[in-house]
C-alpha positions in Angstrom: 116.0 92.0 83.0 114.1 91.5 86.2 115.1 88.8 88.7 113.4 87.6 91.8 115.5 87.1 94.9 114.2 84.8 97.6 115.0 86.4 101.0 114.3 85.8 104.6 110.7 86.9 105.4 110.7 90.2 107.2 114.1 91.1 106.0 113.1 92.4 102.6 113.9 96.1 103.2 117.2 95.4 104.8 118.2 93.1 102.0 117.3 95.7 99.4 119.5 98.2 101.2 122.4 95.7 101.3 121.9 94.9 97.6 121.9 98.6 96.8 125.1 99.2 98.7 126.8 96.1 97.1 125.8 97.2 93.6 127.4 100.6 94.2 130.6 99.2 95.7 131.1 96.5 93.0 129.9 98.8 90.1 127.1 96.4 89.1 124.5 97.6 86.6 121.4 97.5 88.9 118.6 99.7 87.7 116.0 99.2 90.3 115.0 97.3 93.4 111.4 96.6 94.4 110.1 95.5 97.8 106.4 95.1 97.5 104.5 95.3 100.8 102.1 92.5 100.0 104.7 90.0 98.6 106.6 88.6 101.6 110.0 86.9 101.2 110.9 88.3 97.8 112.9 91.3 96.4 112.6 92.2 92.7 115.8 93.3 91.1 116.2 94.9 87.6 119.8 94.2 86.6 121.7 94.3 83.3 122.9 90.7 83.1 122.8 87.2 84.6 126.3 87.6 85.8 125.5 90.9 87.7 122.5 89.3 89.3 124.5 86.3 90.4 127.3 88.5 91.8 124.6 90.5 93.6 123.0 87.5 95.2 126.3 85.7 96.1 127.2 85.9 99.8 124.5 88.5 100.6 123.1 87.9 104.0 119.4 86.8 104.1 119.4 86.0 100.3 118.3 82.4 100.0 118.4 82.2 96.3 117.4 83.6 93.0 114.6 82.3 90.7 116.0 81.2 87.4 113.3 82.6 85.2 113.1 86.3 84.2 109.9 88.1 84.9 108.0 90.8 83.0 106.7 94.1 84.4 103.1 92.8 83.7 103.6 89.8 85.8 105.0 91.9 88.7 102.1 94.3 88.3 99.6 91.4 88.8 101.5 90.3 91.9 101.8 93.7 93.6 98.3 95.0 92.8 96.1 94.5 95.8 92.4 94.5 95.1 90.5 96.1 97.9 87.6 94.0 99.0 84.2 95.4 98.3 83.4 97.7 101.2 80.7 96.7 103.5 77.7 99.0 103.3 77.1 99.8 106.9 75.0 102.9 107.6 74.1 104.9 110.7 71.4 103.1 112.6 72.4 99.5 111.5 73.0 96.8 114.1 76.4 95.1 113.7 78.0 92.1 115.5 81.6 92.4 116.6 83.7 89.5 115.3 86.9 89.9 117.3 88.5 91.8 120.2 87.3 92.3 123.7 83.7 92.9 122.5 83.5 89.7 120.4 79.9 88.5 120.0 78.4 91.8 121.2 75.8 93.7 119.1 76.0 97.4 118.6 74.1 100.2 116.9 76.2 102.3 114.4 76.1 106.0 115.3 78.8 107.3 112.9 80.7 105.9 109.8 84.1 107.2 108.8 84.9 105.6 105.4 88.3 107.3 105.1 89.6 105.7 108.3 87.5 102.6 107.9 86.1 103.1 111.4 82.7 103.0 113.0 81.4 104.7 116.1 79.0 102.3 117.8 76.9 102.1 121.0 76.5 98.6 122.4 72.8 97.5 122.5 72.9 95.4 125.7 74.7 97.8 128.0 72.8 99.9 130.5 74.7 103.1 129.7 75.5 103.5 126.0 79.1 104.6 125.6 80.3 105.5 122.1 83.1 103.2 121.0 85.3 103.5 117.9 86.1 100.2 116.1 87.5 99.2 112.7 85.0 98.1 110.0 86.9 94.9 109.3 86.0 93.4 112.7 82.2 93.7 112.3 79.6 92.0 110.3 76.2 93.4 109.5 73.5 91.9 111.8 70.4 94.0 110.9 69.8 96.9 108.6 68.2 100.0 110.2 64.9 99.6 108.4 64.4 95.9 108.9 61.7 95.0 111.5 62.4 91.2 111.6 
């Protein structure tokens, strides 16, 4: 059975290590521990019985409680699967607007796209000397496509 332990946010990995150690010392039937990166404040524990789960959670630092209901693998799969947002189709020659950082509000022309690193190399439009600058794709929005004359 899989139980969900509520833990102090940011302490999930440390708690999982403590739970693993505690299970070994007390000879509890713990089969797996899961600390999903995108689910903060929870540790999933696969354990043999309710008693073992309660013993594991009892007096363990940073464990705030245990959810009463068992959870299935399918439900966990839905929680931990992160859908990547549709990637923005920015191409070389497009004009983008910077949405955050030191260049917020500036417009720049894309000179190179690196999809693997999710980065763009841009040259700012309103600067006297164009200096290539590498920025993350998530901080830009498309301002004008390369072929648009409007």
